[in-house]
C-alpha positions, 0 to 999 in steps of 0.5 A, a space after each residue: 035897422 040896426 041889425 040890417 045896417 051891421 049886416 050889409 056893412 060886414 058883408 061889403 067890408 069882408 068882400 072888400 078885404 077879401 079883394 084887397 087880398 086876392 087883387 090888392 088895395 087899388 082893386 077893392 077900391 076900383 071895384 067899390 067905385 064901380 059897384 056904387 058910383 059908376 054903376 048906377 049912373 050906367 044904368 040910368 042911361 041905359 034904354 029901358 026905364 027898368 034899368 033908370 029905376 035900378 040905378 036909382 035904387 042902387 043909389 039909394 041903396 049906398 045912401 043908407 050903407 054911408 049913413 049906417 057907415 057914418 053913424 057906426 063910425 061916430 058912435 061906434 059898434 063893438 060887433 062891427 069893429 070887430 069883424 071890421 077890424 077897425 082900429 082906435 085911432 091914436 095918432 095924427 095919421 090914422 086921424 087923416 086916413 079917418 078925415 080922407 074916408 070921410 071925405 070919399 063917403 061924403 063925395 059918394 054921396 053927392 054922387 048917389 044924389 046926382 044920379 038920383 036927381 038925373 034918373 028922376 029926370 030922365 024917368 019924368 021926361 025932364 020935368 023933375 027938374 028945371 034946368 035952364 041952360 043944359 050943360 052938353 054933358 047930360 050929368 053934369 047939371 044935377 051933380 052940380 045941383 047935388 054939389 050945391 044941395 048938399 053944401 047948403 049953398 042953393 043957388 037956385 039956379 036949377 030947382 026941383 018941380 015935382 014934389 018927389 024931387 024936393 023930397 030927395 032934395 031935402 034929403 041931401 040937405 039933411 044928409 050933408 048937415 048931419 054928415 058935417 055935424 057927426 064928423 065934427 062930433 067924431 073929430 072932437 072925441 078923437 082929439 079929446 081921446 088923443 090928449 087923454 092918452 098923451 096925459 
């Protein structure tokens, strides 16, 4: 599993670096957001159920990549760090950049799980979740549910009914808790490293 994460993360990093070199940072960022955030949402709302399945698979794939990226960000991997040109964090500004990057990954998880939930709702003809007062924007309700779930608030107004929907909800809770714990671990270790270097 570690090898597949390294291969995938290296591939997408190299692709984004090449795009950034040719078209600029903004274009590389937009490409990333389109491929992993917007494209799955577009796919789930296309007429064929095969497209909805493809959107769900792409969203799960992004979550898989995010988990690997988060784990390597915290625990490190020499091969990946060399290939991706990762820097050691030595000052507060680099630490801020890491925190912003982590928040974007967290939001990416929210969007991906919301896409999966919406795709499941479409494939099950509205039986995967109970949504008492649906909003006029179809994606919004389960995006809201995704935020509430990943933050482990759990208001209970929207409920997963199918076992598959409940299983993915459990996965999102574990992702959210694990992400926050790993982020705190990373920040504490970076802070300790910075203090040691100052001495």
